[in-house]
N, CA, C and O atoms as a GROMACS GRO file, in nm:
protein
  320
    1MET      N    1  -0.149   2.665   0.773
    1MET     CA    2  -0.158   2.590   0.642
    1MET      C    3  -0.169   2.446   0.697
    1MET      O    4  -0.102   2.417   0.797
    2PHE      N    5  -0.248   2.353   0.639
    2PHE     CA    6  -0.255   2.210   0.683
    2PHE      C    7  -0.192   2.128   0.572
    2PHE      O    8  -0.217   2.153   0.454
    3MET      N    9  -0.105   2.024   0.610
    3MET     CA   10  -0.022   1.933   0.524
    3MET      C   11  -0.065   1.802   0.545
    3MET      O   12  -0.060   1.750   0.657
    4LYS      N   13  -0.114   1.739   0.431
    4LYS     CA   14  -0.125   1.590   0.408
    4LYS      C   15  -0.003   1.526   0.371
    4LYS      O   16   0.049   1.575   0.270
    5SER      N   17   0.067   1.415   0.434
    5SER     CA   18   0.142   1.325   0.365
    5SER      C   19   0.116   1.172   0.363
    5SER      O   20   0.049   1.122   0.454
    6ASN      N   21   0.150   1.118   0.293
    6ASN     CA   22   0.100   0.955   0.255
    6ASN      C   23   0.243   0.867   0.249
    6ASN      O   24   0.326   0.911   0.170
    7PHE      N   25   0.274   0.768   0.312
    7PHE     CA   26   0.416   0.707   0.324
    7PHE      C   27   0.360   0.551   0.296
    7PHE      O   28   0.247   0.522   0.336
    8ILE      N   29   0.446   0.445   0.221
    8ILE     CA   30   0.416   0.339   0.223
    8ILE      C   31   0.554   0.290   0.286
    8ILE      O   32   0.663   0.343   0.263
    9ILE      N   33   0.529   0.178   0.371
    9ILE     CA   34   0.652   0.089   0.429
    9ILE      C   35   0.652  -0.019   0.394
    9ILE      O   36   0.566  -0.099   0.433
   10TYR      N   37   0.761  -0.054   0.300
   10TYR     CA   38   0.774  -0.179   0.283
   10TYR      C   39   0.818  -0.299   0.398
   10TYR      O   40   0.867  -0.262   0.505
   11PRO      N   41   0.801  -0.425   0.373
   11PRO     CA   42   0.839  -0.515   0.472
   11PRO      C   43   0.980  -0.522   0.532
   11PRO      O   44   1.004  -0.572   0.641
   12GLU      N   45   1.086  -0.458   0.438
   12GLU     CA   46   1.230  -0.448   0.483
   12GLU      C   47   1.247  -0.340   0.546
   12GLU      O   48   1.356  -0.306   0.593
   13GLY      N   49   1.130  -0.265   0.555
   13GLY     CA   50   1.142  -0.131   0.626
   13GLY      C   51   1.170   0.023   0.571
   13GLY      O   52   1.172   0.129   0.634
   14ASP      N   53   1.191  -0.007   0.424
   14ASP     CA   54   1.199   0.095   0.349
   14ASP      C   55   1.105   0.180   0.334
   14ASP      O   56   0.997   0.120   0.330
   15VAL      N   57   1.088   0.332   0.320
   15VAL     CA   58   0.984   0.412   0.321
   15VAL      C   59   0.969   0.510   0.171
   15VAL      O   60   1.059   0.572   0.113
   16GLN      N   61   0.885   0.504   0.149
   16GLN     CA   62   0.858   0.583   0.015
   16GLN      C   63   0.736   0.692   0.007
   16GLN      O   64   0.632   0.644   0.050
   17GLU      N   65   0.726   0.789  -0.026
   17GLU     CA   66   0.616   0.889  -0.010
   17GLU      C   67   0.545   0.886  -0.122
   17GLU      O   68   0.595   0.898  -0.234
   18ILE      N   69   0.418   0.869  -0.099
   18ILE     CA   70   0.313   0.826  -0.230
   18ILE      C   71   0.243   0.960  -0.232
   18ILE      O   72   0.268   1.038  -0.141
   19ASP      N   73   0.144   1.001  -0.343
   19ASP     CA   74   0.084   1.108  -0.361
   19ASP      C   75  -0.068   1.073  -0.325
   19ASP      O   76  -0.142   1.168  -0.350
   20HIS      N   77  -0.141   0.945  -0.265
   20HIS     CA   78  -0.269   0.948  -0.227
   20HIS      C   79  -0.266   0.833  -0.092
   20HIS      O   80  -0.167   0.775  -0.047
   21SER      N   81  -0.376   0.825  -0.056
   21SER     CA   82  -0.397   0.730   0.060
   21SER      C   83  -0.452   0.614  -0.003
   21SER      O   84  -0.502   0.605  -0.116
   22LEU      N   85  -0.434   0.508   0.102
   22LEU     CA   86  -0.464   0.360   0.035
   22LEU      C   87  -0.551   0.322   0.163
   22LEU      O   88  -0.548   0.399   0.259
   23SER      N   89  -0.636   0.193   0.171
   23SER     CA   90  -0.717   0.136   0.277
   23SER      C   91  -0.673  -0.007   0.297
   23SER      O   92  -0.601  -0.062   0.214
   24ILE      N   93  -0.717  -0.070   0.409
   24ILE     CA   94  -0.674  -0.146   0.448
   24ILE      C   95  -0.720  -0.253   0.361
   24ILE      O   96  -0.831  -0.238   0.309
   25ASN      N   97  -0.651  -0.363   0.335
   25ASN     CA   98  -0.647  -0.496   0.240
   25ASN      C   99  -0.660  -0.484   0.117
   25ASN      O  100  -0.705  -0.562   0.034
   26GLN      N  101  -0.600  -0.334   0.103
   26GLN     CA  102  -0.583  -0.302  -0.075
   26GLN      C  103  -0.476  -0.355  -0.132
   26GLN      O  104  -0.379  -0.367  -0.058
   27LEU      N  105  -0.463  -0.396  -0.260
   27LEU     CA  106  -0.362  -0.459  -0.337
   27LEU      C  107  -0.279  -0.357  -0.398
   27LEU      O  108  -0.336  -0.295  -0.488
   28VAL      N  109  -0.149  -0.319  -0.370
   28VAL     CA  110  -0.089  -0.232  -0.473
   28VAL      C  111   0.045  -0.292  -0.526
   28VAL      O  112   0.094  -0.395  -0.480
   29ASP      N  113   0.102  -0.217  -0.627
   29ASP     CA  114   0.214  -0.281  -0.707
   29ASP      C  115   0.346  -0.190  -0.620
   29ASP      O  116   0.322  -0.120  -0.522
   30LEU      N  117   0.475  -0.207  -0.676
   30LEU     CA  118   0.601  -0.158  -0.611
   30LEU      C  119   0.579  -0.048  -0.593
   30LEU      O  120   0.622  -0.021  -0.481
   31ASN      N  121   0.529   0.046  -0.645
   31ASN     CA  122   0.507   0.193  -0.633
   31ASN      C  123   0.401   0.233  -0.552
   31ASN      O  124   0.408   0.354  -0.531
   32GLY      N  125   0.300   0.175  -0.495
   32GLY     CA  126   0.208   0.195  -0.424
   32GLY      C  127   0.098   0.216  -0.489
   32GLY      O  128   0.006   0.258  -0.419
   33ASN      N  129   0.074   0.198  -0.621
   33ASN     CA  130  -0.034   0.201  -0.678
   33ASN      C  131  -0.123   0.100  -0.658
   33ASN      O  132  -0.084  -0.012  -0.626
   34PRO      N  133  -0.264   0.133  -0.676
   34PRO     CA  134  -0.361   0.046  -0.631
   34PRO      C  135  -0.368  -0.068  -0.753
   34PRO      O  136  -0.343  -0.038  -0.870
   35LEU      N  137  -0.397  -0.175  -0.721
   35LEU     CA  138  -0.400  -0.292  -0.862
   35LEU      C  139  -0.552  -0.290  -0.878
   35LEU      O  140  -0.619  -0.258  -0.780
   36GLN      N  141  -0.613  -0.320  -0.992
   36GLN     CA  142  -0.708  -0.359  -1.047
   36GLN      C  143  -0.734  -0.497  -1.030
   36GLN      O  144  -0.646  -0.578  -1.055
   37VAL      N  145  -0.852  -0.534  -0.988
   37VAL     CA  146  -0.896  -0.661  -0.932
   37VAL      C  147  -1.003  -0.707  -1.029
   37VAL      O  148  -1.111  -0.652  -1.007
   38PRO      N  149  -1.005  -0.801  -1.142
   38PRO     CA  150  -0.918  -0.941  -1.137
   38PRO      C  151  -0.794  -0.911  -1.186
   38PRO      O  152  -0.799  -0.832  -1.279
   39LEU      N  153  -0.669  -0.952  -1.150
   39LEU     CA  154  -0.564  -0.917  -1.193
   39LEU      C  155  -0.544  -1.008  -1.318
   39LEU      O  156  -0.600  -1.118  -1.324
   40PRO      N  157  -0.459  -0.958  -1.427
   40PRO     CA  158  -0.449  -1.028  -1.523
   40PRO      C  159  -0.347  -1.145  -1.516
   40PRO      O  160  -0.350  -1.225  -1.610
   41THR      N  161  -0.283  -1.159  -1.444
   41THR     CA  162  -0.199  -1.268  -1.405
   41THR      C  163  -0.118  -1.262  -1.267
   41THR      O  164  -0.097  -1.153  -1.213
   42THR      N  165  -0.080  -1.366  -1.220
   42THR     CA  166  -0.011  -1.392  -1.102
   42THR      C  167   0.144  -1.370  -1.114
   42THR      O  168   0.211  -1.393  -1.013
   43LYS      N  169   0.205  -1.328  -1.225
   43LYS     CA  170   0.328  -1.290  -1.229
   43LYS      C  171   0.367  -1.123  -1.215
   43LYS      O  172   0.430  -1.047  -1.289
   44LEU      N  173   0.309  -1.107  -1.105
   44LEU     CA  174   0.371  -0.985  -1.049
   44LEU      C  175   0.396  -0.958  -0.921
   44LEU      O  176   0.356  -1.035  -0.833
   45ILE      N  177   0.443  -0.880  -0.903
   45ILE     CA  178   0.459  -0.841  -0.731
   45ILE      C  179   0.393  -0.726  -0.678
   45ILE      O  180   0.402  -0.610  -0.717
   46ALA      N  181   0.314  -0.782  -0.568
   46ALA     CA  182   0.190  -0.734  -0.538
   46ALA      C  183   0.220  -0.708  -0.371
   46ALA      O  184   0.299  -0.777  -0.307
   47TYR      N  185   0.149  -0.608  -0.321
   47TYR     CA  186   0.180  -0.608  -0.174
   47TYR      C  187   0.017  -0.553  -0.120
   47TYR      O  188  -0.073  -0.497  -0.182
   48ARG      N  189   0.026  -0.590  -0.006
   48ARG     CA  190  -0.094  -0.567   0.031
   48ARG      C  191  -0.125  -0.472   0.182
   48ARG      O  192  -0.064  -0.521   0.278
   49VAL      N  193  -0.188  -0.380   0.208
   49VAL     CA  194  -0.172  -0.282   0.307
   49VAL      C  195  -0.270  -0.377   0.423
   49VAL      O  196  -0.383  -0.425   0.417
   50TYR      N  197  -0.152  -0.374   0.537
   50TYR     CA  198  -0.230  -0.444   0.668
   50TYR      C  199  -0.240  -0.379   0.785
   50TYR      O  200  -0.287  -0.427   0.888
   51LYS      N  201  -0.186  -0.246   0.770
   51LYS     CA  202  -0.180  -0.168   0.879
   51LYS      C  203  -0.170  -0.023   0.818
   51LYS      O  204  -0.108  -0.001   0.714
   52ILE      N  205  -0.234   0.075   0.890
   52ILE     CA  206  -0.235   0.218   0.850
   52ILE      C  207  -0.230   0.316   0.987
   52ILE      O  208  -0.326   0.341   1.060
   53ASN      N  209  -0.093   0.365   1.003
   53ASN     CA  210  -0.079   0.440   1.132
   53ASN      C  211  -0.102   0.595   1.084
   53ASN      O  212  -0.064   0.629   0.972
   54ILE      N  213  -0.169   0.696   1.179
   54ILE     CA  214  -0.213   0.820   1.138
   54ILE      C  215  -0.159   0.912   1.248
   54ILE      O  216  -0.202   0.912   1.363
   55GLN      N  217  -0.055   0.994   1.198
   55GLN     CA  218   0.001   1.087   1.318
   55GLN      C  219  -0.057   1.249   1.290
   55GLN      O  220  -0.066   1.282   1.172
   56THR      N  221  -0.084   1.319   1.366
   56THR     CA  222  -0.123   1.437   1.364
   56THR      C  223  -0.061   1.529   1.437
   56THR      O  224  -0.110   1.573   1.541
   57PRO      N  225   0.069   1.572   1.383
   57PRO     CA  226   0.148   1.664   1.478
   57PRO      C  227   0.092   1.816   1.423
   57PRO      O  228   0.025   1.820   1.320
   58THR      N  229   0.116   1.908   1.479
   58THR     CA  230   0.045   2.026   1.469
   58THR      C  231   0.057   2.072   1.281
   58THR      O  232   0.152   2.079   1.204
   59GLY      N  233  -0.052   2.088   1.271
   59GLY     CA  234  -0.070   2.146   1.124
   59GLY      C  235  -0.038   2.055   1.016
   59GLY      O  236  -0.004   2.101   0.907
   60GLN      N  237  -0.047   1.896   1.043
   60GLN     CA  238   0.003   1.791   0.972
   60GLN      C  239  -0.089   1.671   0.977
   60GLN      O  240  -0.158   1.659   1.079
   61GLU      N  241  -0.100   1.585   0.887
   61GLU     CA  242  -0.153   1.465   0.904
   61GLU      C  243  -0.049   1.385   0.807
   61GLU      O  244  -0.032   1.411   0.688
   62ILE      N  245   0.021   1.278   0.885
   62ILE     CA  246   0.104   1.198   0.815
   62ILE      C  247   0.022   1.057   0.864
   62ILE      O  248  -0.008   1.019   0.978
   63ARG      N  249  -0.004   0.988   0.714
   63ARG     CA  250  -0.049   0.848   0.686
   63ARG      C  251   0.098   0.745   0.650
   63ARG      O  252   0.178   0.758   0.557
   64GLN      N  253   0.098   0.670   0.731
   64GLN     CA  254   0.178   0.585   0.704
   64GLN      C  255   0.110   0.431   0.678
   64GLN      O  256   0.035   0.376   0.759
   65HIS      N  257   0.145   0.385   0.576
   65HIS     CA  258   0.064   0.250   0.496
   65HIS      C  259   0.167   0.123   0.532
   65HIS      O  260   0.285   0.143   0.500
   66TYR      N  261   0.145   0.036   0.576
   66TYR     CA  262   0.229  -0.063   0.608
   66TYR      C  263   0.174  -0.209   0.517
   66TYR      O  264   0.064  -0.265   0.526
   67LEU      N  265   0.273  -0.239   0.442
   67LEU     CA  266   0.278  -0.331   0.352
   67LEU      C  267   0.330  -0.464   0.371
   67LEU      O  268   0.444  -0.480   0.415
   68GLU      N  269   0.247  -0.573   0.339
   68GLU     CA  270   0.325  -0.695   0.324
   68GLU      C  271   0.280  -0.758   0.190
   68GLU      O  272   0.174  -0.744   0.129
   69LEU      N  273   0.421  -0.849   0.154
   69LEU     CA  274   0.424  -0.911   0.011
   69LEU      C  275   0.312  -0.994   0.007
   69LEU      O  276   0.281  -1.045   0.115
   70VAL      N  277   0.231  -1.024  -0.108
   70VAL     CA  278   0.137  -1.138  -0.127
   70VAL      C  279   0.198  -1.222  -0.183
   70VAL      O  280   0.271  -1.182  -0.274
   71ASN      N  281   0.197  -1.360  -0.158
   71ASN     CA  282   0.267  -1.486  -0.254
   71ASN      C  283   0.158  -1.534  -0.354
   71ASN      O  284   0.038  -1.508  -0.353
   72VAL      N  285   0.221  -1.602  -0.430
   72VAL     CA  286   0.152  -1.626  -0.576
   72VAL      C  287   0.036  -1.721  -0.500
   72VAL      O  288  -0.068  -1.714  -0.565
   73ASN      N  289   0.027  -1.776  -0.426
   73ASN     CA  290  -0.116  -1.858  -0.395
   73ASN      C  291  -0.195  -1.799  -0.361
   73ASN      O  292  -0.308  -1.847  -0.367
   74GLU      N  293  -0.175  -1.658  -0.305
   74GLU     CA  294  -0.282  -1.588  -0.266
   74GLU      C  295  -0.339  -1.478  -0.372
   74GLU      O  296  -0.454  -1.434  -0.381
   75LEU      N  297  -0.196  -1.441  -0.466
   75LEU     CA  298  -0.248  -1.387  -0.607
   75LEU      C  299  -0.360  -1.453  -0.667
   75LEU      O  300  -0.457  -1.387  -0.705
   76ARG      N  301  -0.355  -1.596  -0.679
   76ARG     CA  302  -0.457  -1.641  -0.765
   76ARG      C  303  -0.593  -1.634  -0.730
   76ARG      O  304  -0.679  -1.634  -0.818
   77GLN      N  305  -0.618  -1.630  -0.628
   77GLN     CA  306  -0.799  -1.596  -0.568
   77GLN      C  307  -0.816  -1.458  -0.637
   77GLN      O  308  -0.932  -1.436  -0.674
   78TYR      N  309  -0.706  -1.343  -0.667
   78TYR     CA  310  -0.741  -1.211  -0.747
   78TYR      C  311  -0.756  -1.230  -0.907
   78TYR      O  312  -0.813  -1.153  -0.985
   79THR      N  313  -0.702  -1.333  -0.930
   79THR     CA  314  -0.680  -1.350  -1.108
   79THR      C  315  -0.825  -1.378  -1.172
   79THR      O  316  -0.916  -1.385  -1.089
   80ARG      N  317  -0.855  -1.391  -1.283
   80ARG     CA  318  -0.959  -1.429  -1.362
   80ARG      C  319  -0.996  -1.556  -1.334
   80ARG      O  320  -1.089  -1.608  -1.396
   0.00000   0.00000   0.00000
């Protein structure tokens, strides 16, 4: 049996498992759910996926999505 696991790694080093894969430069919320652009406001906490590490031990695929915090000035370019 082949198992796939996805994790997000916050800037502080905390790790959380998610049930989907993400892509580089994708904006996500606190729980790793993709955000729809354009954003309705800049008053939210958003992260950007800046790196993906894939490990393939026997019978598994482990994807680690590294996140960076997006500041309010950067969020403005994603709003209406």
